ZADO-1210 file (C-alpha; in nm, 4 decimals, padded with zeros to 6 digits):
<atoms>
<atom x="00.0163" y="00.0017" z="00.0055" code="MET" pos="1"/>
<atom x="00.1552" y="00.3653" z="-00.0900" code="SER" pos="2"/>
<atom x="00.2189" y="00.6247" z="00.1682" code="GLU" pos="3"/>
<atom x="-00.0485" y="00.8441" z="00.1093" code="PRO" pos="4"/>
<atom x="-00.3219" y="00.4967" z="00.1185" code="ASN" pos="5"/>
<atom x="-00.1482" y="00.4186" z="00.4870" code="ILE" pos="6"/>
<atom x="-00.2431" y="00.7774" z="00.6123" code="ALA" pos="7"/>
<atom x="-00.5773" y="00.7461" z="00.4599" code="VAL" pos="8"/>
<atom x="-00.5943" y="00.4170" z="00.6072" code="ALA" pos="9"/>
<atom x="-00.4824" y="00.5323" z="00.9177" code="GLU" pos="10"/>
<atom x="-00.6923" y="00.7994" z="00.9913" code="ARG" pos="11"/>
<atom x="-01.0363" y="00.5855" z="00.8725" code="ALA" pos="12"/>
<atom x="-00.9112" y="00.3904" z="01.1614" code="SER" pos="13"/>
<atom x="-00.9157" y="00.6643" z="01.3981" code="ASP" pos="14"/>
<atom x="-01.2267" y="00.8005" z="01.2969" code="ARG" pos="15"/>
<atom x="-01.3475" y="00.4348" z="01.3775" code="ARG" pos="16"/>
<atom x="-01.1361" y="00.4153" z="01.7013" code="ALA" pos="17"/>
<atom x="-01.3261" y="00.7904" z="01.8004" code="GLY" pos="18"/>
<atom x="-01.6723" y="00.6273" z="01.7498" code="ALA" pos="19"/>
<atom x="-01.6090" y="00.3205" z="01.9440" code="VAL" pos="20"/>
<atom x="-01.4191" y="00.5315" z="02.1842" code="ALA" pos="21"/>
<atom x="-01.8049" y="00.7206" z="02.2944" code="ARG" pos="22"/>
<atom x="-01.8775" y="00.3784" z="02.4647" code="THR" pos="23"/>
<atom x="-01.7221" y="00.4087" z="02.8356" code="PRO" pos="24"/>
<atom x="-01.6588" y="00.0429" z="02.9115" code="ARG" pos="25"/>
<atom x="-01.4595" y="00.0619" z="02.5330" code="ALA" pos="26"/>
<atom x="-01.1878" y="00.3002" z="02.6432" code="VAL" pos="27"/>
<atom x="-01.0597" y="00.1200" z="02.9055" code="VAL" pos="28"/>
<atom x="-00.8236" y="-00.1051" z="02.8037" code="PRO" pos="29"/>
<atom x="-00.5914" y="00.1627" z="02.5665" code="GLY" pos="30"/>
<atom x="-00.6578" y="00.4187" z="02.8714" code="PHE" pos="31"/>
<atom x="-00.5119" y="00.1570" z="03.1353" code="THR" pos="32"/>
<atom x="-00.2415" y="00.1006" z="02.8646" code="LEU" pos="33"/>
<atom x="-00.1469" y="00.5232" z="02.8451" code="CYS" pos="34"/>
<atom x="-00.1817" y="00.5137" z="03.2362" code="ALA" pos="35"/>
<atom x="00.0381" y="00.2878" z="03.3056" code="ALA" pos="36"/>
<atom x="00.3178" y="00.4310" z="03.0735" code="ILE" pos="37"/>
<atom x="00.2482" y="00.7503" z="03.2682" code="ALA" pos="38"/>
<atom x="00.2746" y="00.6211" z="03.6044" code="ALA" pos="39"/>
<atom x="00.6052" y="00.4199" z="03.5297" code="ALA" pos="40"/>
<atom x="00.7057" y="00.7221" z="03.3123" code="SER" pos="41"/>
<atom x="00.6585" y="00.9822" z="03.6336" code="MET" pos="42"/>
<atom x="00.8532" y="00.6942" z="03.8619" code="LEU" pos="43"/>
<atom x="01.1647" y="00.6837" z="03.6482" code="LEU" pos="44"/>
<atom x="01.1584" y="01.1027" z="03.6754" code="HIS" pos="45"/>
<atom x="01.1912" y="01.0603" z="04.0414" code="ARG" pos="46"/>
<atom x="01.4577" y="00.8083" z="04.0163" code="ALA" pos="47"/>
<atom x="01.8754" y="00.8917" z="04.0937" code="PRO" pos="48"/>
<atom x="01.9901" y="01.0739" z="03.8103" code="GLY" pos="49"/>
<atom x="01.6298" y="01.0677" z="03.5988" code="MET" pos="50"/>
<atom x="01.5203" y="01.4013" z="03.7045" code="GLY" pos="51"/>
<atom x="01.6380" y="01.6108" z="03.4520" code="GLN" pos="52"/>
<atom x="01.4110" y="01.4172" z="03.1667" code="ILE" pos="53"/>
<atom x="01.1116" y="01.5210" z="03.1885" code="SER" pos="54"/>
<atom x="00.8381" y="01.2451" z="03.1953" code="PRO" pos="55"/>
<atom x="00.6534" y="01.3932" z="02.9197" code="LEU" pos="56"/>
<atom x="00.9073" y="01.2894" z="02.7021" code="ILE" pos="57"/>
<atom x="00.9803" y="00.9527" z="02.9287" code="LEU" pos="58"/>
<atom x="00.6355" y="00.8555" z="02.8208" code="ALA" pos="59"/>
<atom x="00.6463" y="00.9343" z="02.4597" code="ILE" pos="60"/>
<atom x="00.9584" y="00.7149" z="02.3773" code="ILE" pos="61"/>
<atom x="00.7861" y="00.4446" z="02.6169" code="ALA" pos="62"/>
<atom x="00.4797" y="00.4706" z="02.3932" code="GLY" pos="63"/>
<atom x="00.7187" y="00.4697" z="02.0333" code="MET" pos="64"/>
<atom x="00.9307" y="00.1697" z="02.1798" code="VAL" pos="65"/>
<atom x="00.5939" y="-00.0059" z="02.2764" code="LEU" pos="66"/>
<atom x="00.4330" y="00.1032" z="01.9032" code="ARG" pos="67"/>
<atom x="00.7322" y="00.0615" z="01.7049" code="ASN" pos="68"/>
<atom x="00.8282" y="-00.2993" z="01.8155" code="THR" pos="69"/>
<atom x="00.5399" y="-00.4866" z="01.9863" code="LEU" pos="70"/>
<atom x="00.2929" y="-00.2901" z="01.7633" code="GLY" pos="71"/>
<atom x="-00.0506" y="-00.1274" z="01.9184" code="THR" pos="72"/>
<atom x="-00.3080" y="-00.3650" z="02.0056" code="PRO" pos="73"/>
<atom x="-00.6260" y="-00.3317" z="01.8400" code="ALA" pos="74"/>
<atom x="-00.8286" y="-00.3368" z="02.2139" code="ILE" pos="75"/>
<atom x="-00.6563" y="-00.0630" z="02.2466" code="ALA" pos="76"/>
<atom x="-00.7231" y="00.1989" z="01.9873" code="ARG" pos="77"/>
<atom x="-01.0448" y="00.3429" z="02.1214" code="PRO" pos="78"/>
<atom x="-00.8463" y="00.3985" z="02.4634" code="GLY" pos="79"/>
<atom x="-00.5731" y="00.5526" z="02.2994" code="ILE" pos="80"/>
<atom x="-00.7689" y="00.7654" z="02.1046" code="ALA" pos="81"/>
<atom x="-00.9588" y="00.8772" z="02.4129" code="PHE" pos="82"/>
<atom x="-00.6258" y="01.0156" z="02.6125" code="SER" pos="83"/>
<atom x="-00.4804" y="01.2046" z="02.2734" code="LEU" pos="84"/>
<atom x="-00.8366" y="01.3859" z="02.2951" code="ARG" pos="85"/>
<atom x="-01.0561" y="01.4357" z="02.5949" code="ARG" pos="86"/>
<atom x="-00.7345" y="01.3488" z="02.8125" code="VAL" pos="87"/>
<atom x="-00.4903" y="01.5738" z="02.6894" code="LEU" pos="88"/>
<atom x="-00.7680" y="01.8944" z="02.7115" code="ARG" pos="89"/>
<atom x="-00.9091" y="01.8278" z="03.0014" code="LEU" pos="90"/>
<atom x="-00.4778" y="01.8416" z="03.1329" code="GLY" pos="91"/>
<atom x="-00.4934" y="02.1705" z="02.9328" code="VAL" pos="92"/>
<atom x="-00.7841" y="02.3534" z="03.0482" code="MET" pos="93"/>
<atom x="-00.6372" y="02.2371" z="03.4119" code="LEU" pos="94"/>
<atom x="-00.3735" y="02.4609" z="03.3556" code="LEU" pos="95"/>
<atom x="-00.5331" y="02.7194" z="03.4668" code="GLY" pos="96"/>
<atom x="-00.5280" y="02.6211" z="03.8080" code="LEU" pos="97"/>
<atom x="-00.1530" y="02.6894" z="03.7939" code="GLN" pos="98"/>
<atom x="-00.1808" y="03.1003" z="03.7067" code="LEU" pos="99"/>
<atom x="-00.3603" y="03.3661" z="03.8450" code="THR" pos="100"/>
<atom x="-00.3803" y="03.6941" z="03.7366" code="LEU" pos="101"/>
<atom x="-00.2412" y="03.8546" z="04.0608" code="THR" pos="102"/>
<atom x="00.0907" y="03.6639" z="03.9687" code="GLU" pos="103"/>
<atom x="00.0496" y="03.8080" z="03.6149" code="VAL" pos="104"/>
<atom x="00.0702" y="04.1422" z="03.7173" code="MET" pos="105"/>
<atom x="00.3356" y="04.0613" z="04.0080" code="GLU" pos="106"/>
<atom x="00.5645" y="04.0397" z="03.7129" code="VAL" pos="107"/>
<atom x="00.5419" y="04.3973" z="03.6055" code="GLY" pos="108"/>
<atom x="00.5245" y="04.6048" z="03.2890" code="TYR" pos="109"/>
<atom x="00.8466" y="04.5667" z="03.2107" code="GLY" pos="110"/>
<atom x="00.8823" y="04.1741" z="03.2340" code="GLY" pos="111"/>
<atom x="00.5294" y="04.1701" z="03.0452" code="LEU" pos="112"/>
<atom x="00.6990" y="04.3234" z="02.7994" code="ALA" pos="113"/>
<atom x="00.9627" y="04.1469" z="02.7498" code="ILE" pos="114"/>
<atom x="00.7335" y="03.8039" z="02.7815" code="VAL" pos="115"/>
<atom x="00.4851" y="03.9277" z="02.5334" code="LEU" pos="116"/>
<atom x="00.7980" y="04.0885" z="02.2380" code="PHE" pos="117"/>
<atom x="00.9665" y="03.7509" z="02.2720" code="THR" pos="118"/>
<atom x="00.6585" y="03.5252" z="02.2478" code="VAL" pos="119"/>
<atom x="00.5576" y="03.7080" z="01.9457" code="VAL" pos="120"/>
<atom x="00.9020" y="03.7586" z="01.7711" code="THR" pos="121"/>
<atom x="00.9944" y="03.4052" z="01.8112" code="THR" pos="122"/>
<atom x="00.6601" y="03.2515" z="01.7057" code="PHE" pos="123"/>
<atom x="00.6913" y="03.4572" z="01.3898" code="ALA" pos="124"/>
<atom x="01.0499" y="03.3942" z="01.3102" code="PHE" pos="125"/>
<atom x="01.0009" y="03.0411" z="01.3646" code="THR" pos="126"/>
<atom x="00.7445" y="03.0829" z="01.1148" code="LEU" pos="127"/>
<atom x="00.9097" y="03.2372" z="00.8180" code="TRP" pos="128"/>
<atom x="01.2309" y="03.0860" z="00.8752" code="LEU" pos="129"/>
<atom x="01.0177" y="02.7298" z="00.8711" code="GLY" pos="130"/>
<atom x="00.8619" y="02.8376" z="00.5234" code="ARG" pos="131"/>
<atom x="01.2259" y="02.9126" z="00.4200" code="LEU" pos="132"/>
<atom x="01.3478" y="02.5717" z="00.5369" code="LEU" pos="133"/>
<atom x="01.0734" y="02.4267" z="00.3409" code="GLY" pos="134"/>
<atom x="00.9522" y="02.2963" z="00.6880" code="VAL" pos="135"/>
<atom x="00.5766" y="02.1374" z="00.7172" code="ASP" pos="136"/>
<atom x="00.3404" y="02.3957" z="00.8166" code="ARG" pos="137"/>
<atom x="00.1874" y="02.2061" z="01.1362" code="LYS" pos="138"/>
<atom x="00.5291" y="02.0970" z="01.2593" code="LEU" pos="139"/>
<atom x="00.6763" y="02.4648" z="01.1777" code="THR" pos="140"/>
<atom x="00.3760" y="02.5955" z="01.4166" code="GLU" pos="141"/>
<atom x="00.4205" y="02.2954" z="01.6815" code="LEU" pos="142"/>
<atom x="00.7914" y="02.4247" z="01.7101" code="LEU" pos="143"/>
<atom x="00.7229" y="02.8198" z="01.7464" code="ALA" pos="144"/>
<atom x="00.4242" y="02.6893" z="01.9880" code="ALA" pos="145"/>
<atom x="00.6613" y="02.4750" z="02.2244" code="GLY" pos="146"/>
<atom x="00.9806" y="02.7362" z="02.1719" code="THR" pos="147"/>
<atom x="00.8054" y="03.0537" z="02.2198" code="SER" pos="148"/>
<atom x="00.5556" y="02.9679" z="02.5240" code="ILE" pos="149"/>
<atom x="00.5567" y="02.6352" z="02.7499" code="CYS" pos="150"/>
<atom x="00.7678" y="02.3511" z="02.5739" code="GLY" pos="151"/>
<atom x="00.5671" y="02.0112" z="02.5697" code="ALA" pos="152"/>
<atom x="00.2468" y="02.1495" z="02.7102" code="SER" pos="153"/>
<atom x="00.2240" y="02.3968" z="02.3974" code="ALA" pos="154"/>
<atom x="00.2909" y="02.1764" z="02.1651" code="VAL" pos="155"/>
<atom x="-00.0044" y="01.8804" z="02.2898" code="VAL" pos="156"/>
<atom x="-00.2273" y="02.1774" z="02.3289" code="ALA" pos="157"/>
<atom x="-00.1740" y="02.3533" z="01.9950" code="THR" pos="158"/>
<atom x="-00.1658" y="02.0289" z="01.8179" code="ASN" pos="159"/>
<atom x="-00.5614" y="02.0181" z="01.9733" code="ALA" pos="160"/>
<atom x="-00.6595" y="02.3068" z="01.7576" code="VAL" pos="161"/>
<atom x="-00.4386" y="02.2055" z="01.4453" code="ILE" pos="162"/>
<atom x="-00.4379" y="01.8607" z="01.4112" code="ASP" pos="163"/>
<atom x="-00.0713" y="01.7689" z="01.3163" code="GLY" pos="164"/>
<atom x="00.0320" y="01.4102" z="01.2470" code="ALA" pos="165"/>
<atom x="00.1098" y="01.2119" z="01.5513" code="ASP" pos="166"/>
<atom x="00.5116" y="01.2134" z="01.4272" code="GLU" pos="167"/>
<atom x="00.5159" y="01.6012" z="01.4168" code="ASP" pos="168"/>
<atom x="00.4224" y="01.5904" z="01.7792" code="VAL" pos="169"/>
<atom x="00.6705" y="01.3667" z="01.8639" code="ALA" pos="170"/>
<atom x="00.9257" y="01.5399" z="01.6986" code="TYR" pos="171"/>
<atom x="00.8243" y="01.8246" z="01.8417" code="ALA" pos="172"/>
<atom x="00.8744" y="01.7391" z="02.1673" code="VAL" pos="173"/>
<atom x="01.1624" y="01.5863" z="02.1756" code="ALA" pos="174"/>
<atom x="01.3145" y="01.9179" z="01.9908" code="SER" pos="175"/>
<atom x="01.1858" y="02.1440" z="02.2879" code="VAL" pos="176"/>
<atom x="01.2850" y="01.8702" z="02.5653" code="THR" pos="177"/>
<atom x="01.6307" y="01.8845" z="02.4076" code="PHE" pos="178"/>
<atom x="01.6871" y="02.2760" z="02.3724" code="PHE" pos="179"/>
<atom x="01.5721" y="02.3127" z="02.6905" code="GLY" pos="180"/>
<atom x="01.7987" y="02.0615" z="02.8300" code="ALA" pos="181"/>
<atom x="02.0818" y="02.2535" z="02.7006" code="LEU" pos="182"/>
<atom x="01.9217" y="02.5489" z="02.8140" code="SER" pos="183"/>
<atom x="01.9619" y="02.3865" z="03.1830" code="MET" pos="184"/>
<atom x="02.2838" y="02.3175" z="03.1350" code="MET" pos="185"/>
<atom x="02.4247" y="02.6563" z="03.0046" code="SER" pos="186"/>
<atom x="02.1852" y="02.9513" z="03.1744" code="TYR" pos="187"/>
<atom x="02.3748" y="02.9015" z="03.5338" code="PRO" pos="188"/>
<atom x="02.6545" y="02.9663" z="03.3690" code="ALA" pos="189"/>
<atom x="02.5952" y="03.2462" z="03.1820" code="LEU" pos="190"/>
<atom x="02.4294" y="03.4432" z="03.4606" code="ALA" pos="191"/>
<atom x="02.7707" y="03.5177" z="03.6297" code="ALA" pos="192"/>
<atom x="02.9178" y="03.6729" z="03.2254" code="ALA" pos="193"/>
<atom x="02.6522" y="03.8757" z="03.1879" code="PHE" pos="194"/>
<atom x="02.6373" y="04.0382" z="03.4817" code="GLY" pos="195"/>
<atom x="02.2371" y="03.9185" z="03.5474" code="LEU" pos="196"/>
<atom x="02.1457" y="03.9827" z="03.9176" code="GLY" pos="197"/>
<atom x="01.8895" y="03.7234" z="04.0923" code="ALA" pos="198"/>
<atom x="01.6091" y="03.9235" z="03.9317" code="HIS" pos="199"/>
<atom x="01.7379" y="03.9698" z="03.5782" code="GLY" pos="200"/>
<atom x="01.8116" y="03.6068" z="03.5548" code="PHE" pos="201"/>
<atom x="01.4731" y="03.5222" z="03.6702" code="GLY" pos="202"/>
<atom x="01.3195" y="03.7237" z="03.3815" code="VAL" pos="203"/>
<atom x="01.5484" y="03.5565" z="03.1453" code="TRP" pos="204"/>
<atom x="01.5098" y="03.2559" z="03.2299" code="SER" pos="205"/>
<atom x="01.1324" y="03.2231" z="03.2749" code="GLY" pos="206"/>
<atom x="01.0805" y="03.4264" z="02.9259" code="ALA" pos="207"/>
<atom x="01.3301" y="03.2085" z="02.7550" code="THR" pos="208"/>
<atom x="01.3544" y="02.8309" z="02.8458" code="ILE" pos="209"/>
<atom x="01.0765" y="02.5959" z="02.7442" code="HIS" pos="210"/>
<atom x="00.9412" y="02.3993" z="02.9801" code="GLU" pos="211"/>
<atom x="00.7808" y="02.4842" z="03.3399" code="VAL" pos="212"/>
<atom x="00.9920" y="02.1963" z="03.4933" code="ALA" pos="213"/>
<atom x="01.2812" y="02.3591" z="03.3781" code="GLN" pos="214"/>
<atom x="01.2471" y="02.7178" z="03.4346" code="VAL" pos="215"/>
<atom x="01.2469" y="02.5745" z="03.8093" code="VAL" pos="216"/>
<atom x="01.5237" y="02.3423" z="03.7773" code="ALA" pos="217"/>
<atom x="01.7685" y="02.6125" z="03.5983" code="THR" pos="218"/>
<atom x="01.6416" y="02.9405" z="03.7889" code="SER" pos="219"/>
<atom x="01.6793" y="02.7983" z="04.1460" code="PHE" pos="220"/>
<atom x="02.0393" y="02.7319" z="04.0757" code="GLN" pos="221"/>
<atom x="02.0900" y="03.0879" z="04.1133" code="VAL" pos="222"/>
<atom x="01.8845" y="03.1403" z="04.4122" code="GLY" pos="223"/>
<atom x="01.5537" y="03.1732" z="04.5625" code="PRO" pos="224"/>
<atom x="01.4674" y="03.5114" z="04.4385" code="GLN" pos="225"/>
<atom x="01.5773" y="03.4238" z="04.0286" code="ALA" pos="226"/>
<atom x="01.3777" y="03.1151" z="04.1101" code="GLY" pos="227"/>
<atom x="01.0336" y="03.2970" z="04.2455" code="GLN" pos="228"/>
<atom x="01.0895" y="03.5278" z="03.9802" code="THR" pos="229"/>
<atom x="01.1320" y="03.2828" z="03.6792" code="ALA" pos="230"/>
<atom x="00.8039" y="03.0333" z="03.7755" code="THR" pos="231"/>
<atom x="00.5934" y="03.3614" z="03.7793" code="VAL" pos="232"/>
<atom x="00.6997" y="03.4955" z="03.4405" code="VAL" pos="233"/>
<atom x="00.6784" y="03.1174" z="03.3097" code="LYS" pos="234"/>
<atom x="00.3471" y="03.0971" z="03.4212" code="LEU" pos="235"/>
<atom x="00.2610" y="03.4519" z="03.2602" code="SER" pos="236"/>
<atom x="00.3645" y="03.3083" z="02.9269" code="ARG" pos="237"/>
<atom x="00.1254" y="02.9697" z="02.9999" code="VAL" pos="238"/>
<atom x="-00.1564" y="03.2291" z="02.9435" code="LEU" pos="239"/>
<atom x="-00.0379" y="03.3372" z="02.6099" code="LEU" pos="240"/>
<atom x="-00.1280" y="02.9365" z="02.4993" code="LEU" pos="241"/>
<atom x="-00.5195" y="03.0938" z="02.4745" code="VAL" pos="242"/>
<atom x="-00.4450" y="03.3866" z="02.1880" code="PRO" pos="243"/>
<atom x="-00.1537" y="03.1024" z="02.0272" code="THR" pos="244"/>
<atom x="-00.4412" y="02.8682" z="01.9805" code="MET" pos="245"/>
<atom x="-00.7320" y="03.1655" z="01.8986" code="VAL" pos="246"/>
<atom x="-00.5195" y="03.2257" z="01.5956" code="VAL" pos="247"/>
<atom x="-00.3958" y="02.9102" z="01.4843" code="LEU" pos="248"/>
<atom x="-00.7764" y="02.7786" z="01.4961" code="GLY" pos="249"/>
<atom x="-00.8646" y="03.0598" z="01.2748" code="LEU" pos="250"/>
<atom x="-00.6046" y="03.0356" z="01.0426" code="GLY" pos="251"/>
<atom x="-00.7032" y="02.6703" z="01.0011" code="ALA" pos="252"/>
<atom x="-01.0439" y="02.7587" z="00.9363" code="GLN" pos="253"/>
<atom x="-00.9434" y="02.9878" z="00.6480" code="ARG" pos="254"/>
<atom x="-00.7052" y="02.7495" z="00.4774" code="ARG" pos="255"/>
<atom x="-01.0085" y="02.4789" z="00.5096" code="HIS" pos="256"/>
<atom x="-01.2346" y="02.7233" z="00.3671" code="GLY" pos="257"/>
<atom x="-01.5069" y="02.5340" z="00.6105" code="ARG" pos="258"/>
<atom x="-01.5592" y="02.7153" z="00.9255" code="PRO" pos="259"/>
<atom x="-01.9120" y="02.5143" z="01.0027" code="SER" pos="260"/>
<atom x="-01.6922" y="02.2158" z="00.9871" code="SER" pos="261"/>
<atom x="-01.4227" y="02.2549" z="01.1654" code="ARG" pos="262"/>
<atom x="-01.3425" y="02.3480" z="01.5756" code="ARG" pos="263"/>
<atom x="-01.4626" y="02.6473" z="01.7320" code="ALA" pos="264"/>
<atom x="-01.1303" y="02.8571" z="01.7290" code="PRO" pos="265"/>
<atom x="-01.1931" y="02.9250" z="02.0606" code="LEU" pos="266"/>
<atom x="-01.2638" y="02.5219" z="02.1963" code="PRO" pos="267"/>
<atom x="-01.4161" y="02.4250" z="02.5428" code="TRP" pos="268"/>
<atom x="-01.0806" y="02.3603" z="02.7006" code="PHE" pos="269"/>
<atom x="-00.9606" y="02.7320" z="02.6217" code="VAL" pos="270"/>
<atom x="-01.2359" y="02.8617" z="02.7790" code="LEU" pos="271"/>
<atom x="-01.1989" y="02.6164" z="03.0638" code="GLY" pos="272"/>
<atom x="-00.8660" y="02.7085" z="03.1138" code="PHE" pos="273"/>
<atom x="-00.9339" y="03.1120" z="03.1698" code="LEU" pos="274"/>
<atom x="-01.2289" y="03.0295" z="03.4028" code="ALA" pos="275"/>
<atom x="-00.9886" y="02.8316" z="03.6273" code="LEU" pos="276"/>
<atom x="-00.7463" y="03.0945" z="03.5800" code="VAL" pos="277"/>
<atom x="-01.0406" y="03.3450" z="03.7146" code="VAL" pos="278"/>
<atom x="-01.1597" y="03.0501" z="04.0017" code="VAL" pos="279"/>
<atom x="-00.7699" y="03.0570" z="04.1242" code="ASN" pos="280"/>
<atom x="-00.7214" y="03.4369" z="04.1379" code="THR" pos="281"/>
<atom x="-01.0672" y="03.5065" z="04.3042" code="PHE" pos="282"/>
<atom x="-01.0896" y="03.2053" z="04.5022" code="LEU" pos="283"/>
<atom x="-00.7601" y="03.1040" z="04.6581" code="PRO" pos="284"/>
<atom x="-00.7149" y="02.7348" z="04.7110" code="GLN" pos="285"/>
<atom x="-00.5321" y="02.5406" z="05.0239" code="GLN" pos="286"/>
<atom x="-00.1573" y="02.4586" z="04.9550" code="ALA" pos="287"/>
<atom x="-00.2529" y="02.1206" z="04.9186" code="VAL" pos="288"/>
<atom x="-00.5081" y="02.1491" z="04.6948" code="PHE" pos="289"/>
<atom x="-00.3218" y="02.2858" z="04.4849" code="HIS" pos="290"/>
<atom x="-00.0301" y="02.0020" z="04.4793" code="ALA" pos="291"/>
<atom x="-00.2936" y="01.7493" z="04.3665" code="ALA" pos="292"/>
<atom x="-00.4020" y="01.9613" z="04.1032" code="ALA" pos="293"/>
<atom x="-00.0946" y="02.0073" z="03.9639" code="ALA" pos="294"/>
<atom x="-00.0077" y="01.5893" z="04.0108" code="GLY" pos="295"/>
<atom x="-00.3308" y="01.5166" z="03.7951" code="LEU" pos="296"/>
<atom x="-00.2809" y="01.7900" z="03.5504" code="THR" pos="297"/>
<atom x="00.0791" y="01.6503" z="03.5372" code="SER" pos="298"/>
<atom x="-00.0966" y="01.2306" z="03.5309" code="PHE" pos="299"/>
<atom x="-00.3182" y="01.3583" z="03.2276" code="LEU" pos="300"/>
<atom x="-00.0819" y="01.4956" z="03.0264" code="LEU" pos="301"/>
<atom x="00.1795" y="01.2412" z="03.0690" code="VAL" pos="302"/>
<atom x="-00.0527" y="01.0246" z="02.9914" code="THR" pos="303"/>
<atom x="-00.1938" y="01.1595" z="02.6695" code="SER" pos="304"/>
<atom x="00.1878" y="01.2319" z="02.5488" code="LEU" pos="305"/>
<atom x="00.2197" y="00.8050" z="02.5947" code="ALA" pos="306"/>
<atom x="-00.0856" y="00.7860" z="02.3985" code="ALA" pos="307"/>
<atom x="00.0907" y="01.0035" z="02.1020" code="MET" pos="308"/>
<atom x="00.3975" y="00.7500" z="02.1254" code="GLY" pos="309"/>
<atom x="00.1512" y="00.4824" z="02.1046" code="LEU" pos="310"/>
<atom x="00.0363" y="00.6363" z="01.7590" code="GLU" pos="311"/>
<atom x="00.4184" y="00.7112" z="01.6141" code="THR" pos="312"/>
<atom x="00.5589" y="00.5622" z="01.3679" code="ASP" pos="313"/>
<atom x="00.9098" y="00.5941" z="01.3962" code="ALA" pos="314"/>
<atom x="00.9709" y="00.5464" z="01.0323" code="ARG" pos="315"/>
<atom x="00.7841" y="00.8818" z="00.9403" code="ARG" pos="316"/>
<atom x="00.9648" y="01.0498" z="01.2405" code="LEU" pos="317"/>
<atom x="01.3084" y="00.9592" z="01.0933" code="PHE" pos="318"/>
<atom x="01.1690" y="01.0449" z="00.7541" code="ALA" pos="319"/>
<atom x="01.1664" y="01.4267" z="00.8553" code="LYS" pos="320"/>
<atom x="01.4756" y="01.4567" z="00.8170" code="GLY" pos="321"/>
<atom x="01.7494" y="01.7734" z="00.9707" code="LEU" pos="322"/>
<atom x="01.5709" y="02.0362" z="00.8752" code="LYS" pos="323"/>
<atom x="01.3369" y="02.0374" z="01.1439" code="PRO" pos="324"/>
<atom x="01.5775" y="01.9858" z="01.3768" code="LEU" pos="325"/>
<atom x="01.7955" y="02.3271" z="01.2539" code="ALA" pos="326"/>
<atom x="01.4769" y="02.5173" z="01.3159" code="LEU" pos="327"/>
<atom x="01.4064" y="02.4120" z="01.6129" code="GLY" pos="328"/>
<atom x="01.7764" y="02.4919" z="01.7312" code="ALA" pos="329"/>
<atom x="01.7570" y="02.8817" z="01.5424" code="ALA" pos="330"/>
<atom x="01.4119" y="02.8887" z="01.7435" code="ALA" pos="331"/>
<atom x="01.5708" y="02.7947" z="02.0794" code="TRP" pos="332"/>
<atom x="01.8821" y="03.0446" z="01.9903" code="LEU" pos="333"/>
<atom x="01.6657" y="03.2878" z="01.8958" code="PHE" pos="334"/>
<atom x="01.4740" y="03.3394" z="02.2005" code="ILE" pos="335"/>
<atom x="01.7418" y="03.3110" z="02.3887" code="ALA" pos="336"/>
<atom x="01.9232" y="03.6237" z="02.2420" code="VAL" pos="337"/>
<atom x="01.6327" y="03.8030" z="02.1924" code="THR" pos="338"/>
<atom x="01.5315" y="03.7315" z="02.5919" code="GLY" pos="339"/>
<atom x="01.8591" y="03.8527" z="02.6887" code="LEU" pos="340"/>
<atom x="01.8732" y="04.1623" z="02.5376" code="ALA" pos="341"/>
<atom x="01.5651" y="04.3199" z="02.6365" code="LEU" pos="342"/>
<atom x="01.6520" y="04.2410" z="03.0194" code="VAL" pos="343"/>
<atom x="01.9708" y="04.3752" z="02.9417" code="LYS" pos="344"/>
<atom x="01.8167" y="04.6461" z="02.7881" code="LEU" pos="345"/>
<atom x="01.4600" y="04.7290" z="02.9979" code="ILE" pos="346"/>
<atom x="01.6202" y="04.5548" z="03.3721" code="GLY" pos="347"/>
</atoms>
């Protein structure tokens, strides 16, 4: 069967799996498999020497290994489809409980200006360079969102709007994880070289490093003030997921020319995200609730990434070549340099 025919057959299979997944009993085997991979990945992340590797990347790698060695059992497909869609969207929505409008305002006008400028320019630069290099549009958009906003979480949230291929998501997650890890290793050493104090380093880290966990791990190496500043700045970037998904959703509608047949540019989980930010702002919760909500959010996102790995064909992933890798590297360097220049300029 030719490649296009394989793709058509797989999409038809996904639609059938989605239809079957409407019955709760049908999703149990696949969801259990994805949840088991997620739990194992989160436990492995806590093992000695594994703390620097995100459970998101561990889950997607584990899923890919199973898919490309043993294969995906047919009975699991409805639950995998359920995890890829419903579980993912719920996880993205719950990210709203990690942010308050008060925290965003505490960043200050200068910090917010740096965040907004770095996100917008990095996203635009990545889209421009992706077109120049001939990288697939959807993969470019995933790399742009992951680099400019919040790493793997932004990648999977953006894919919920643009419907990219599973291999594109896997590639983008691997890219932002790899370059975010390079930031973790290089940023603390560069703090003194560029004369950055605790506040400046916190703003730079929070405005430019990919993952929330990477930001926390990097910034607290410099001190608690840098860590707290970086965390708040980073979470304010997460809020920019909302306008990003709206813009990309509108773009998808315009390209297909059938707005009525596409999902709304502001999906339910984005509305839920905004609602939970408001709830978290005006109805403060106990620390134990926040910890439980953060744990549940992480588990749901890791579960969806395990499903993504179980749906990823490694042959298609490697067939993408080095151009997307070059694009991810260029986007990483762009946001790091731009953010540093703005911190030095604005203070």
